[in-house]
C-alpha positions as CSV (number, residue, x, y, z in Angstrom):
1,M,36.5,-20.1,7.2
2,S,40.0,-18.8,6.4
3,T,40.6,-15.4,5.0
4,S,41.5,-16.8,1.6
5,Q,38.4,-18.9,1.5
6,A,36.2,-16.0,2.5
7,C,37.9,-13.8,-0.1
8,E,37.3,-16.5,-2.7
9,L,33.5,-16.7,-1.9
10,H,33.3,-12.9,-2.0
11,R,35.2,-12.8,-5.3
12,I,32.8,-15.3,-7.0
13,F,29.8,-13.5,-5.8
14,E,31.2,-10.1,-6.8
15,E,32.1,-11.3,-10.3
16,Q,28.5,-12.5,-10.8
17,L,27.2,-9.2,-9.6
18,Q,29.4,-7.4,-12.1
19,V,27.8,-9.6,-14.9
20,M,24.3,-8.7,-13.6
21,A,25.2,-5.0,-13.5
22,A,25.0,-5.0,-17.3
23,I,21.2,-5.3,-17.2
24,L,20.2,-4.1,-13.8
25,R,20.3,-0.6,-12.3
26,P,23.1,0.5,-10.0
27,K,20.7,0.8,-7.0
28,T,19.4,-2.8,-7.7
29,I,23.0,-4.1,-7.8
30,K,23.8,-2.3,-4.6
31,Y,20.8,-4.1,-2.9
32,Y,21.9,-7.5,-4.3
33,R,25.4,-6.9,-3.0
34,S,24.0,-6.1,0.5
35,Q,22.0,-9.3,0.6
36,A,25.0,-11.3,-0.7
37,N,27.1,-9.9,2.1
38,R,24.5,-10.8,4.6
39,L,24.7,-14.4,3.5
40,L,28.5,-14.4,3.4
41,R,28.7,-13.0,7.0
42,Y,26.4,-15.8,8.2
43,L,28.5,-18.5,6.4
44,H,31.8,-16.9,7.8
45,L,30.5,-17.1,11.4
46,N,28.7,-20.4,11.3
47,H,30.3,-22.5,8.6
48,P,33.9,-21.5,8.2
49,E,34.7,-24.8,6.5
50,L,32.7,-23.8,3.4
51,Q,35.1,-23.1,0.5
52,S,33.0,-22.6,-2.6
53,P,29.3,-21.9,-3.6
54,A,29.5,-25.3,-5.2
55,H,29.6,-26.8,-1.6
56,L,26.5,-25.0,-0.5
57,Q,23.8,-27.4,0.8
58,R,20.2,-26.7,1.8
59,N,20.8,-28.2,5.2
60,P,22.6,-26.8,7.1
61,H,23.8,-23.8,5.1
62,I,20.6,-22.3,3.6
63,L,18.2,-23.5,6.3
64,G,20.5,-22.1,9.0
65,W,20.6,-18.7,7.1
66,L,16.8,-18.7,6.9
67,R,16.5,-19.3,10.6
68,S,19.0,-16.4,11.2
69,L,16.8,-14.1,9.2
70,A,13.7,-15.1,11.2
71,E,15.6,-14.6,14.5
72,E,17.1,-11.1,13.8
73,D,16.4,-8.5,16.4
74,P,14.7,-6.2,15.7
75,P,12.8,-8.7,13.5
76,L,12.8,-8.3,9.8
77,A,9.5,-7.6,8.0
78,N,8.2,-10.4,5.7
79,R,8.8,-8.1,2.8
80,S,12.5,-7.7,3.7
81,R,13.0,-11.5,4.2
82,L,11.2,-12.2,0.9
83,A,13.5,-9.7,-0.9
84,A,16.6,-11.3,0.6
85,L,15.5,-14.8,-0.6
86,I,14.7,-13.6,-4.1
87,C,18.1,-11.9,-4.4
88,I,20.1,-14.9,-3.2
89,R,18.0,-17.3,-5.3
90,R,18.6,-15.2,-8.4
91,L,22.3,-14.9,-7.7
92,L,22.7,-18.7,-7.2
93,C,20.7,-19.5,-10.4
94,D,22.9,-17.2,-12.4
95,L,26.0,-18.8,-11.0
96,A,24.7,-22.2,-12.0
97,D,23.9,-20.9,-15.5
98,N,27.6,-19.7,-15.7
99,G,29.0,-23.2,-15.0
100,Y,29.2,-23.4,-11.2
101,P,27.9,-26.8,-10.0
102,I,25.3,-25.2,-7.6
103,A,23.0,-27.8,-5.9
104,H,19.4,-27.8,-7.1
105,G,16.6,-26.7,-4.8
106,L,18.6,-24.7,-2.3
107,I,15.8,-22.2,-1.9
108,L,12.3,-23.5,-2.5
109,S,9.0,-21.8,-3.0
110,Q,7.8,-22.8,0.5
111,D,10.7,-20.9,2.0
112,M,9.1,-17.6,0.8
113,P,7.3,-15.8,3.7
114,P,3.8,-14.4,2.8
115,R,3.7,-10.9,1.6
116,D,2.8,-8.3,4.2
117,L,-0.5,-6.7,3.3
118,Y,-0.4,-2.9,3.9
119,L,-3.5,-1.0,3.2
120,P,-3.1,2.5,1.8
121,K,-3.4,5.2,4.5
122,P,-5.2,8.2,2.9
123,L,-5.6,11.4,4.8
124,S,-8.9,12.1,6.4
125,L,-11.1,14.7,4.7
126,E,-10.4,17.2,7.5
127,V,-6.6,16.7,7.4
128,D,-6.6,16.9,3.6
129,E,-8.4,20.2,3.6
130,L,-6.3,21.7,6.4
131,L,-3.0,20.6,4.7
132,E,-4.1,22.0,1.3
133,H,-5.1,25.3,2.9
134,E,-1.7,25.6,4.6
135,L,0.3,24.6,1.4
136,R,-1.6,27.3,-0.6
137,R,-0.9,29.8,2.1
138,T,2.8,29.0,2.1
139,D,2.9,29.2,-1.7
140,D,6.6,28.5,-2.2
141,L,8.3,26.0,-4.6
142,L,8.1,23.0,-2.3
143,A,4.5,23.7,-1.2
144,N,3.4,23.8,-4.8
145,A,5.4,20.6,-5.5
146,L,3.4,18.9,-2.8
147,L,0.1,20.3,-4.2
148,L,1.0,18.9,-7.6
149,M,1.7,15.5,-6.1
150,R,-1.7,15.6,-4.4
151,A,-3.5,16.7,-7.6
152,T,-1.9,14.1,-9.8
153,G,-1.1,11.1,-7.5
154,I,2.5,11.0,-8.7
155,R,5.2,9.5,-6.4
156,I,7.7,11.8,-4.7
157,G,10.6,10.3,-6.8
158,E,8.6,11.0,-10.0
159,S,8.0,14.6,-9.0
160,L,11.8,15.0,-8.6
161,R,12.3,13.8,-12.1
162,L,9.8,16.1,-13.8
163,K,11.1,18.5,-16.4
164,R,10.1,22.0,-17.2
165,D,8.3,20.7,-20.4
166,S,6.6,17.8,-18.6
167,M,3.2,19.5,-18.9
168,R,1.7,19.0,-22.4
169,H,-1.3,20.5,-24.1
170,L,-3.4,17.8,-25.8
171,G,-5.9,20.2,-27.5
172,E,-8.9,22.3,-26.4
173,N,-8.9,22.3,-22.5
174,Q,-7.1,19.0,-22.1
175,W,-3.7,18.9,-20.4
176,A,-1.5,16.0,-19.2
177,L,1.6,15.5,-17.1
178,H,4.3,13.4,-18.7
179,V,5.8,11.3,-15.9
180,P,9.2,9.9,-16.9
181,L,10.6,6.5,-16.2
182,G,10.3,5.8,-12.6
183,K,10.0,3.1,-9.9
184,L,8.5,0.4,-12.2
185,H,10.6,1.4,-15.2
186,N,7.6,2.8,-17.1
187,E,6.5,6.2,-18.2
188,R,2.9,7.5,-18.5
189,W,0.6,10.4,-19.0
190,V,-1.5,11.8,-16.1
191,P,-4.5,14.0,-16.9
192,M,-4.5,17.4,-15.3
193,D,-7.4,19.7,-14.4
194,D,-7.2,23.5,-14.3
195,D,-6.0,23.5,-10.7
196,A,-3.1,21.1,-11.4
197,R,-2.2,23.1,-14.5
198,K,-2.0,26.4,-12.5
199,T,0.0,24.7,-9.9
200,F,2.6,23.5,-12.5
201,E,2.7,27.0,-13.9
202,R,3.2,28.4,-10.4
203,I,6.2,26.1,-9.9
204,L,7.7,27.3,-13.2
205,H,7.4,30.9,-11.9
206,L,8.9,30.0,-8.5
207,A,11.7,27.7,-9.7
208,G,15.3,28.9,-9.8
209,P,17.1,29.9,-12.9
210,A,17.7,26.9,-15.3
211,T,21.1,26.7,-16.9
212,T,21.0,25.4,-20.4
213,D,23.7,23.0,-21.6
214,P,24.2,23.2,-25.4
215,A,25.4,19.7,-25.4
216,N,22.3,18.4,-23.6
217,S,19.1,18.8,-25.5
218,T,16.8,17.6,-22.6
219,S,14.7,20.0,-20.7
220,P,16.0,21.3,-17.3
221,P,14.5,19.9,-14.1
222,L,11.3,21.4,-12.9
223,L,12.0,21.6,-9.1
224,L,15.0,23.9,-9.0
225,L,15.6,25.7,-5.7
226,P,16.5,29.4,-5.7
227,N,20.2,28.4,-5.4
228,G,20.0,26.7,-8.7
229,K,20.2,23.1,-7.2
230,S,17.5,20.5,-7.7
231,A,15.2,19.7,-4.8
232,Y,15.6,16.3,-3.1
233,Y,13.6,13.9,-1.1
234,G,14.6,15.3,2.3
235,K,13.7,18.8,1.4
236,I,10.2,17.9,0.2
237,H,9.6,15.6,3.2
238,Q,10.7,18.4,5.6
239,A,8.4,20.9,3.9
240,L,5.5,18.5,4.3
241,Q,6.2,17.9,8.0
242,L,6.4,21.6,8.7
243,A,3.2,22.4,6.8
244,A,1.4,19.6,8.7
245,K,2.7,21.0,12.0
246,R,1.6,24.5,11.2
247,A,-1.8,23.3,10.1
248,G,-2.3,21.4,13.4
249,C,-2.3,18.0,11.6
250,P,-0.7,14.7,12.7
251,P,2.6,13.8,10.9
252,V,2.0,13.2,7.2
253,R,4.2,11.1,4.8
254,P,4.6,12.2,1.2
255,H,3.2,8.9,-0.1
256,Q,0.0,9.5,1.7
257,L,-0.8,12.3,-0.8
258,R,-0.8,9.6,-3.5
259,H,-3.0,7.4,-1.4
260,T,-5.4,10.3,-0.8
261,F,-5.6,11.0,-4.5
262,A,-6.3,7.4,-5.5
263,T,-8.9,6.9,-2.8
264,A,-10.7,10.1,-3.8
265,M,-10.7,9.1,-7.4
266,L,-12.2,5.7,-6.6
267,R,-14.8,7.2,-4.4
268,A,-15.8,9.6,-7.1
269,G,-16.5,6.7,-9.5
270,M,-13.3,6.2,-11.5
271,S,-12.9,2.7,-12.8
272,L,-10.0,0.5,-11.5
273,P,-8.4,0.1,-15.0
274,A,-8.3,3.9,-15.5
275,L,-6.9,4.4,-12.0
276,K,-4.3,1.7,-12.6
277,E,-3.0,3.6,-15.6
278,I,-3.0,7.0,-13.9
279,L,-1.1,5.6,-10.9
280,G,1.3,3.7,-13.1
281,H,0.7,0.3,-11.5
282,R,2.1,-2.7,-13.3
283,D,-0.6,-5.0,-12.0
284,I,-4.2,-4.2,-11.3
285,R,-3.9,-6.1,-8.0
286,M,-1.8,-3.2,-6.7
287,T,-4.7,-0.9,-7.5
288,M,-7.3,-3.2,-5.9
289,V,-6.0,-2.5,-2.4
290,Y,-7.8,0.9,-2.6
291,V,-11.1,-0.9,-2.9
292,Q,-10.6,-2.3,0.6
293,V,-10.2,1.3,1.9
294,T,-13.3,2.5,0.2
295,Q,-15.2,-0.6,1.3
296,K,-15.0,0.8,4.9
297,D,-16.9,3.8,3.7
298,L,-19.5,1.6,2.0
299,Q,-19.9,-0.5,5.2
300,R,-20.3,2.5,7.4
301,E,-22.9,4.1,5.1
302,Y,-24.7,0.8,4.8
303,H,-25.0,0.3,8.6
304,Q,-26.1,4.0,9.1
305,A,-28.9,3.4,6.5
306,R,-30.0,0.2,8.2
307,H,-30.0,2.0,11.6
308,K,-32.2,4.8,10.2
309,M,-34.6,2.1,8.7
310,A,-34.9,0.4,12.1
311,L,-35.8,3.7,13.7
312,V,-38.5,4.4,11.1
313,H,-40.3,1.1,11.3
314,T,-42.6,0.5,14.3
315,V,-41.5,-2.3,16.5
316,P,-44.3,-4.9,16.7
317,T,-46.1,-5.4,20.1
318,L,-46.4,-8.8,21.6
319,P,-49.9,-10.2,20.9
320,G,-52.2,-11.3,23.7
321,S,-52.5,-10.2,27.3
322,R,-53.4,-11.7,30.7
323,N,-57.0,-10.5,30.3
324,D,-57.4,-11.7,26.7
325,T,-58.6,-15.3,27.0
326,A,-59.4,-15.4,23.3
327,N,-55.7,-15.4,22.4
328,Q,-54.5,-18.6,24.0
329,G,-52.9,-21.7,22.7
330,I,-49.9,-22.7,20.6
331,P,-50.6,-20.3,17.6
332,T,-50.5,-17.3,20.0
333,I,-47.3,-18.6,21.6
334,C,-45.7,-19.0,18.2
335,S,-46.7,-15.5,17.3
336,A,-45.2,-14.2,20.5
337,V,-41.9,-16.1,19.9
338,E,-41.7,-14.7,16.4
339,A,-42.3,-11.2,17.6
340,V,-39.5,-11.5,20.2
341,R,-37.2,-12.9,17.5
342,H,-38.0,-10.0,15.3
343,Q,-37.4,-7.4,18.0
344,L,-34.1,-9.1,18.8
345,E,-33.0,-8.9,15.1
346,M,-33.9,-5.2,14.8
347,Y,-31.9,-4.5,17.9
348,R,-28.9,-6.5,16.6
349,R,-28.8,-4.4,13.5
350,Q,-28.5,-1.2,15.5
351,I,-25.4,-2.1,17.4
352,S,-21.8,-2.1,16.1
353,N,-20.2,-4.6,18.6
354,E,-19.5,-7.7,16.5
355,Q,-19.3,-10.1,19.5
356,V,-22.7,-8.9,20.8
357,Q,-24.1,-9.2,17.3
358,R,-22.9,-12.9,17.1
359,T,-24.5,-13.6,20.5
360,L,-27.8,-12.1,19.5
361,S,-27.8,-14.0,16.2
362,S,-27.3,-17.3,18.2
363,L,-30.3,-16.4,20.4
364,G,-32.4,-15.6,17.3
365,R,-31.6,-19.0,15.8
366,R,-32.6,-20.7,19.1
367,L,-35.9,-18.8,19.1
368,A,-36.5,-20.0,15.5
369,K,-36.0,-23.6,16.6
370,I,-38.4,-23.2,19.5
371,R,-41.0,-21.8,17.2
372,A,-40.5,-24.7,14.8
373,A,-40.9,-27.2,17.6
374,L,-44.1,-25.5,18.8
375,V,-45.5,-25.6,15.3
376,A,-44.8,-29.3,15.1
377,L,-47.0,-29.9,18.2
378,Q,-50.1,-28.5,16.5
């Protein structure tokens, strides 16, 4: 691809990005531009003869680019590849809508990699308690900001956008935190208990002086450092890492505070629709992933209960003995086989190894077939 041809492709893509910038956020346009440059670099290296987006073909151009994404080292996560495909497909569709003769079906639905399923990683009860104790002991601005995130489940970016008037009194003993527009372009109200309210008031007390701008009627930021500057992600992340280290905890990420809040609310009996609204999820399927976390607790408690039940019940003894001539014949053998099968099942329920459980289940089914065959002989 000559320099003029490369510049022409870049110019066409850049003009379309400028059009899209009228409705998309600057960070979104920046990400679209990075994905467009990724495609342009591939075309420049592998298909220098390409002169215009109108000449793009599914094979070899797009399929070759898809292969290059799959072969990157270190490998791209499915989420990153999916985002790249969505960006380029949107860009090409918009070019087609603006009159460029883009070929149809360059990127198909079957090209999209499956979404990576990441379960939330809440803190254990022990780590949660140790970290909370350390943050309360530290009691500075950033420590209280982390306590507020844990008490309300807000994202770290949302905490940085809070204002001094974000806490609102709803009447009687009801308070709520007004979370401004954030990651999903929505705002919401998060209920606050007395502890969260006191934490917010403590932040107000510890925050640096807020300068009021007569031309700006909005409330000043909540998280102002003593030097008068706003807190930022790196500062909060560093404060959390240091607190976890002092408390003797493993490394903790800020988003784990949100996961811990959501999991605790679900364990306490909060409904999924209510939790969805508090977390600010757009789709309840995003909230449903927490059910898989609490399901582990349910499974653990279930098997513990079954184990206790097995210990309480008396294991039946095998009927008949060598000296008991009255208990002979097929009925006695059937009873013995059934007793062995029952003992096998009780033992299977007490162990946690799934492979051994499957083997014992198979043996139990064989014993059941043997008993049925013996009954048929009577």
